Rosetta silent file (secondary structure, phi, psi, omega in degrees, C-alpha in Angstrom):
SEQUENCE: MALILASGSPRRRELLSLITPAYTVHPSGVEERGITADTPALLVAALAKAKCLDVAALYPADGDIVLGCDTVVDCDGRVFGKPASEAEAVAMLTALSGRAHQVHTGVCLCRGGPNGVLAAAVETTTVHFTAISPAELAAYAATAEPYDKAGGYAIQGHAALWCSGIVGCYYNIMGLPVHRVAQLLRQLRG
SCORE:     score description
SCORE:     0.000 S_00000001
   1 L     0.000  124.851  177.805    0.001   -0.008   -0.005 S_00000001
   2 L  -101.357  145.719  166.624    1.491    3.333   -1.136 S_00000001
   3 E  -114.369  124.441 -176.035    0.692    6.792    0.238 S_00000001
   4 E  -115.989  125.779  176.645    1.267    9.505   -2.347 S_00000001
   5 E   -93.608  118.558 -179.181    1.314   13.256   -1.365 S_00000001
   6 L   -90.557   56.344 -178.933   -0.010   15.299   -4.334 S_00000001
   7 L  -155.761  142.074  177.045    1.898   18.374   -3.198 S_00000001
   8 L   -94.680    1.635 -171.679    5.465   19.659   -3.517 S_00000001
   9 L   -63.144  123.951  172.486    5.130   21.775   -0.285 S_00000001
  10 H   -63.073  -31.922  179.044    8.101   21.204    2.037 S_00000001
  11 H   -73.372  -34.758  176.193    5.945   22.029    5.017 S_00000001
  12 H   -63.983  -42.364 -178.417    3.326   19.408    4.014 S_00000001
  13 H   -62.935  -45.358 -179.704    6.140   16.820    3.568 S_00000001
  14 H   -61.045  -42.651 -177.886    7.501   17.655    7.047 S_00000001
  15 H   -69.082  -43.088  175.760    4.051   17.431    8.609 S_00000001
  16 H   -56.122  -32.347 -178.553    3.119   14.230    6.838 S_00000001
  17 H   -67.064  -19.640  173.409    6.280   12.694    8.258 S_00000001
  18 H   -70.455  -23.548 -179.652    4.741   13.068   11.725 S_00000001
  19 H   -86.397  -50.314 -179.556    2.054   10.661   10.649 S_00000001
  20 L  -159.565  142.172  175.263    4.282    8.224    8.647 S_00000001
  21 L   -83.549   -5.699 -173.293    7.741    8.310    7.068 S_00000001
  22 L   -99.022   85.630  175.286    6.452    5.986    4.324 S_00000001
  23 L  -156.519  163.986  179.034    5.170    8.108    1.528 S_00000001
  24 E  -122.835  163.173 -179.675    6.159    9.486   -1.929 S_00000001
  25 E  -113.556  135.199  173.835    5.614   12.880   -3.457 S_00000001
  26 L  -146.413   88.580 -174.731    3.911   13.487   -6.788 S_00000001
  27 L   -64.517  147.853 -178.794    2.750   17.054   -7.142 S_00000001
  28 L   -74.239  154.452  172.600   -0.497   17.659   -8.967 S_00000001
  29 L  -104.377   13.953 -176.660   -0.638   19.491  -12.267 S_00000001
  30 L   -63.830  131.919  174.044   -4.060   21.054  -11.651 S_00000001
  31 L   -86.405  107.963 -173.209   -4.404   24.681  -12.766 S_00000001
  32 H   -60.685  -36.446 -174.010   -5.805   26.245   -9.605 S_00000001
  33 H   -65.826  -14.588  179.224   -7.132   29.429  -11.205 S_00000001
  34 H   -84.958   -5.474  179.905   -9.689   27.428  -13.205 S_00000001
  35 L  -108.300  124.211 -178.975  -11.452   26.330   -9.999 S_00000001
  36 L  -125.239  163.791  177.419  -14.029   28.524   -8.226 S_00000001
  37 L  -158.815  167.962 -178.516  -16.416   28.133   -5.412 S_00000001
  38 L   -79.106  -22.653  176.752  -18.900   30.253   -3.399 S_00000001
  39 L  -135.252  164.123  173.436  -16.845   30.393   -0.188 S_00000001
  40 H   -59.431  -36.621  179.898  -13.234   29.991    0.778 S_00000001
  41 H   -68.198  -39.854  175.752  -13.952   26.727    2.585 S_00000001
  42 H   -69.522  -35.816  176.055  -15.648   25.303   -0.450 S_00000001
  43 H   -52.338  -52.113 -176.836  -12.822   26.509   -2.566 S_00000001
  44 H   -71.795  -32.975  173.315  -10.156   24.501   -0.705 S_00000001
  45 H   -61.383  -47.365  179.487  -12.375   21.449   -0.687 S_00000001
  46 H   -64.712  -43.955  179.683  -12.722   21.627   -4.490 S_00000001
  47 H   -60.254  -51.334  176.229   -9.020   22.325   -4.994 S_00000001
  48 H   -52.229  -47.364 -179.699   -7.964   19.450   -2.680 S_00000001
  49 H   -65.075  -42.411  176.689  -10.301   17.025   -4.543 S_00000001
  50 H   -57.929  -53.213  178.965   -9.079   18.190   -7.934 S_00000001
  51 H   -58.796  -40.869  179.548   -5.426   17.718   -6.957 S_00000001
  52 H   -66.852  -40.830  178.307   -6.068   14.398   -5.397 S_00000001
  53 H   -74.703  -27.459  177.423   -7.983   12.950   -8.358 S_00000001
  54 H   -59.827  -50.768 -175.328   -5.490   14.369  -10.777 S_00000001
  55 H   -77.124  -34.034  178.853   -2.657   12.364   -9.165 S_00000001
  56 H   -58.765  -30.088  179.627   -4.983    9.340   -8.326 S_00000001
  57 L   -65.120  -17.382  176.585   -5.430    8.714  -12.001 S_00000001
  58 L   -88.951  -12.690 -174.122   -1.677    7.773  -12.072 S_00000001
  59 L  -132.046   76.165 -174.348   -2.076    5.347   -9.070 S_00000001
  60 L   -86.532   -0.972  178.836   -5.098    3.177   -9.719 S_00000001
  61 L   -63.285  143.333 -168.247   -4.079    0.204   -7.501 S_00000001
  62 L   -60.715  -32.562 -172.549   -6.668   -0.546   -4.825 S_00000001
  63 L   -84.954  -24.552  179.737   -4.256   -0.163   -1.919 S_00000001
  64 L   -62.792  131.056  175.333   -2.683    3.209   -3.135 S_00000001
  65 E  -116.856  129.674 -178.660   -3.854    6.278   -1.295 S_00000001
  66 E  -110.427  135.064  178.728   -3.322    9.799   -2.773 S_00000001
  67 E  -117.889  118.739  175.146   -3.558   12.838   -0.491 S_00000001
  68 E  -110.447  141.252 -177.595   -4.447   16.252   -2.086 S_00000001
  69 E  -138.844  158.506  171.712   -4.458   19.443   -0.106 S_00000001
  70 E  -159.726  141.848 -177.643   -4.985   23.166   -0.520 S_00000001
  71 E  -131.865  140.624  172.821   -4.887   26.028    2.002 S_00000001
  72 E  -133.882  156.700  165.735   -6.181   29.610    1.882 S_00000001
  73 E   -96.526  137.885 -174.967   -6.433   32.531    4.253 S_00000001
  74 E  -120.650  112.183  176.366   -9.935   33.835    4.595 S_00000001
  75 E  -120.087   92.815 -179.703  -10.309   37.525    5.662 S_00000001
  76 L    63.349   40.999  174.794  -13.976   38.496    5.787 S_00000001
  77 L    85.013   -2.730  174.805  -14.660   36.148    2.823 S_00000001
  78 E   -85.957  130.496  178.227  -11.711   37.381    0.752 S_00000001
  79 E   -88.655  125.004  173.319   -9.300   34.582   -0.317 S_00000001
  80 E  -111.040  104.423  173.597   -5.657   35.217    0.237 S_00000001
  81 L   -90.668 -143.341 -179.075   -3.471   32.688   -1.498 S_00000001
  82 L   -79.141  123.157  179.078    0.245   32.992   -2.154 S_00000001
  83 L   -68.313  138.833 -174.712    1.443   36.547   -2.733 S_00000001
  84 L   -95.800   -7.904 -175.835    2.980   37.009   -6.189 S_00000001
  85 L  -154.293  164.730  177.529    4.900   40.223   -5.342 S_00000001
  86 H   -59.413  -47.559 -178.327    6.273   42.262   -2.319 S_00000001
  87 H   -53.873  -48.327 -178.394    3.363   44.736   -2.878 S_00000001
  88 H   -64.403  -34.763  178.212    0.838   41.892   -2.711 S_00000001
  89 H   -70.235  -43.803  175.923    2.430   40.505    0.517 S_00000001
  90 H   -59.261  -42.074 -176.385    2.260   43.950    2.201 S_00000001
  91 H   -67.923  -37.928  177.210   -1.435   44.400    1.133 S_00000001
  92 H   -63.789  -46.974 -175.606   -2.318   40.918    2.510 S_00000001
  93 H   -74.888  -25.386  172.250   -0.549   41.475    5.841 S_00000001
  94 H   -64.008  -42.746  179.111   -1.981   44.991    6.107 S_00000001
  95 H   -67.750  -28.064 -176.848   -5.479   43.538    5.798 S_00000001
  96 H   -88.623  -19.284 -175.475   -4.669   40.886    8.511 S_00000001
  97 L   -56.096  123.397  177.656   -2.949   43.369   10.858 S_00000001
  98 L    72.844   19.583 -174.843   -4.823   43.735   14.232 S_00000001
  99 L  -146.937  177.280  174.792   -7.580   41.361   13.515 S_00000001
 100 E  -100.067  152.285  174.147   -8.695   37.716   13.278 S_00000001
 101 E  -147.391  167.591  176.682   -8.843   35.692   10.105 S_00000001
 102 E  -110.487  148.872  171.580   -9.425   31.975    9.247 S_00000001
 103 E  -114.169  122.810  176.452   -7.131   29.552    7.630 S_00000001
 104 E  -110.591  129.807  174.236   -8.973   26.789    5.709 S_00000001
 105 E  -123.379  121.369  170.690   -7.197   23.672    4.532 S_00000001
 106 E   -86.018  130.064  172.554   -9.015   21.166    2.292 S_00000001
 107 E  -122.229  137.999  175.353   -7.805   17.572    2.427 S_00000001
 108 E  -137.753  133.313  177.124   -8.958   14.812    0.157 S_00000001
 109 E  -118.912  142.777  177.286   -7.693   11.239    0.171 S_00000001
 110 E  -133.630  134.500 -179.509   -8.541    8.722   -2.497 S_00000001
 111 E  -118.708  130.353  174.529   -7.856    4.949   -2.521 S_00000001
 112 L    88.801   32.189  179.160   -7.988    2.967   -5.734 S_00000001
 113 L    86.139  174.536 -174.247   -7.730    5.593   -8.405 S_00000001
 114 L   -64.186  -19.621  179.045   -9.940    8.468   -9.307 S_00000001
 115 L  -101.950   11.600 -175.136  -13.095    6.258   -9.224 S_00000001
 116 L   -84.162 -155.350 -178.955  -12.081    4.721   -5.798 S_00000001
 117 E   -86.717  126.657  176.208  -12.998    5.544   -2.234 S_00000001
 118 E  -106.894  142.801  167.064  -12.825    9.173   -1.110 S_00000001
 119 E  -134.477  130.494 -175.773  -12.491   10.648    2.312 S_00000001
 120 E  -140.455  156.556  177.675  -12.441   14.480    2.587 S_00000001
 121 E  -159.908  161.941  171.474  -12.607   17.316    5.056 S_00000001
 122 E  -125.445  124.813  178.293  -12.055   21.016    5.508 S_00000001
 123 E  -101.801  133.183  179.914  -10.168   22.140    8.683 S_00000001
 124 E  -123.951  134.700  173.949  -10.597   25.808    9.773 S_00000001
 125 E  -125.444  133.185  172.480   -8.395   27.540   12.289 S_00000001
 126 E   -90.342  133.947 -177.452   -8.940   31.093   13.543 S_00000001
 127 E  -124.460  128.368  175.385   -5.755   33.159   13.895 S_00000001
 128 E  -106.872  128.062 -177.959   -5.598   36.421   15.765 S_00000001
 129 E  -108.487  146.468  171.593   -2.948   38.910   14.832 S_00000001
 130 L   -83.610  175.605 -178.264   -1.854   42.029   16.785 S_00000001
 131 L   -69.443  140.640 -177.825   -1.348   45.260   14.906 S_00000001
 132 L  -115.923  122.685 -177.918    1.726   45.127   12.646 S_00000001
 133 L   -69.686  149.189 -178.797    3.619   48.377   11.989 S_00000001
 134 H   -49.668  -40.537 -177.327    4.214   49.546    8.391 S_00000001
 135 H   -66.321  -37.464  177.894    7.997   49.208    9.000 S_00000001
 136 H   -64.217  -44.381  179.981    7.580   45.565   10.211 S_00000001
 137 H   -61.765  -44.842  179.871    5.468   44.724    7.095 S_00000001
 138 H   -60.165  -50.179 -178.541    7.947   46.267    4.793 S_00000001
 139 H   -61.846  -39.630 -177.546   10.936   44.405    6.407 S_00000001
 140 H   -69.835  -43.032 -178.846    9.024   41.051    6.446 S_00000001
 141 H   -67.179  -22.734  173.283    7.957   41.396    2.785 S_00000001
 142 L   -78.249   -4.372  174.218   11.557   42.038    1.836 S_00000001
 143 L   -89.182  175.854  176.986   12.489   38.512    3.090 S_00000001
 144 L   -85.894  -14.668 -174.241   11.785   35.274    1.292 S_00000001
 145 L   -55.367  -43.367 -174.327    9.390   34.077    4.100 S_00000001
 146 L   -69.895  -13.029 -169.309    6.000   35.417    2.913 S_00000001
 147 L   -93.216  143.665 -178.502    6.170   33.865   -0.522 S_00000001
 148 L    74.887   23.016  177.599    4.791   30.395   -1.363 S_00000001
 149 L  -134.635  126.715  175.511    2.565   30.718    1.738 S_00000001
 150 H   -47.300  130.079 -178.752   -1.181   31.366    1.933 S_00000001
 151 H    78.925   -6.458  177.843   -1.818   34.821    3.324 S_00000001
 152 H    75.986   28.458  177.451    1.792   35.823    2.937 S_00000001
 153 L  -153.115  153.147  179.287    3.072   34.597    6.236 S_00000001
 154 L  -114.839  106.104  178.606    4.641   31.592    7.998 S_00000001
 155 L   -62.428  -19.497  175.794    3.259   31.098   11.389 S_00000001
 156 L   -86.352   -4.019 -178.885    6.239   28.914   12.238 S_00000001
 157 L  -110.623 -145.933  175.070    8.506   31.815   11.268 S_00000001
 158 H   -50.505  -34.553 -177.533    8.657   35.506   12.015 S_00000001
 159 H   -61.627  -18.300  176.269    4.907   35.872   11.875 S_00000001
 160 H   -57.235  -24.597  176.572    4.722   34.099   15.174 S_00000001
 161 H   -64.160  -28.751 -176.344    5.603   37.491   16.704 S_00000001
 162 L   -93.177  -15.660 -174.512    2.188   38.849   15.546 S_00000001
 163 E   -83.256  112.555  178.927    0.043   35.881   16.505 S_00000001
 164 E   -87.832  -11.639  176.990   -1.722   36.608   19.769 S_00000001
 165 E   173.018  162.043  176.493   -3.724   33.422   19.620 S_00000001
 166 E  -138.342  152.700  172.241   -5.281   30.677   17.603 S_00000001
 167 E  -126.383  112.207 -176.742   -8.477   28.637   17.931 S_00000001
 168 L   121.268 -159.346 -173.248   -8.128   25.251   16.228 S_00000001
 169 L   -81.412  116.848  176.763   -5.303   23.235   14.776 S_00000001
 170 H   -54.951  -51.943 -179.099   -1.852   24.948   14.737 S_00000001
 171 H   -54.594  -33.921  177.871   -0.625   22.540   11.956 S_00000001
 172 H   -56.847  -32.362 -179.860   -3.579   23.551    9.778 S_00000001
 173 H   -71.667  -25.391  176.503   -2.030   27.066    9.477 S_00000001
 174 H   -85.711   -7.538  173.145    1.131   25.505    8.118 S_00000001
 175 L   116.504    3.599 -178.817   -0.930   23.601    5.527 S_00000001
 176 L  -149.973  100.713  177.010   -1.636   20.169    6.897 S_00000001
 177 L   -73.347  103.345 -166.831   -3.999   19.421    9.738 S_00000001
 178 H   -63.961  -45.667 -179.488   -2.164   16.496   11.021 S_00000001
 179 H   -63.831  -41.595 -178.908   -4.834   14.974   13.410 S_00000001
 180 H   -68.392  -39.898  178.221   -7.556   15.281   10.689 S_00000001
 181 H   -62.830  -41.792 -176.535   -5.398   13.719    8.094 S_00000001
 182 H   -68.237  -35.800  178.263   -4.370   10.739   10.395 S_00000001
 183 H   -66.209  -42.732  179.422   -8.139   10.158   11.055 S_00000001
 184 H   -68.249  -33.219  177.972   -9.004   10.069    7.352 S_00000001
 185 H   -68.690  -39.229  172.453   -6.142    7.781    6.633 S_00000001
 186 H   -61.030  -40.225  174.821   -7.358    5.361    9.353 S_00000001
 187 H   -54.397  -53.528 -176.035  -10.854    5.585    7.903 S_00000001
 188 H   -65.479  -39.289 -178.713   -9.544    4.753    4.381 S_00000001
 189 H   -76.926  -13.953 -179.218   -7.253    1.903    5.511 S_00000001
 190 L    77.604    0.000    0.000  -10.073    0.334    7.509 S_00000001
């Protein structure tokens, strides 16, 4: 039985290793911009499923399990993905400064190819940020840390200084709700 992670994220690889060291990585080729949904939570569910099924088509054996994931930051219903520029990172962090926002991660597991058995969930964590000064925002956006991360921040990095509290799964903020994924894996493995 093989476990395949349909993501190239180094954070997801690190977190999946908390569950099992026995997995392989095969990033999905799904074009994310072509997928839409009515809410941020529904969007991550749809993206995770699309990524999972894309890779599951390459692993049709009954015992093979593919894990697809997607994470977004939700600020009053606005979706913040990965910033494409320094200006976009500053804009995202300015919007998050001094307030609460949600981080949604959709996870979808499929056993036995794209027509096999699915198990899916959306994990939501609320994150509270203190006010961030313009100088701190500019300095942070000038580093490599905000890029390739939903919402433009790494909670396990410098952004921890702004996090005054969380409600929910910490690992979800990093992109993989470890407990929920472990539950879904047990469910699929029977």
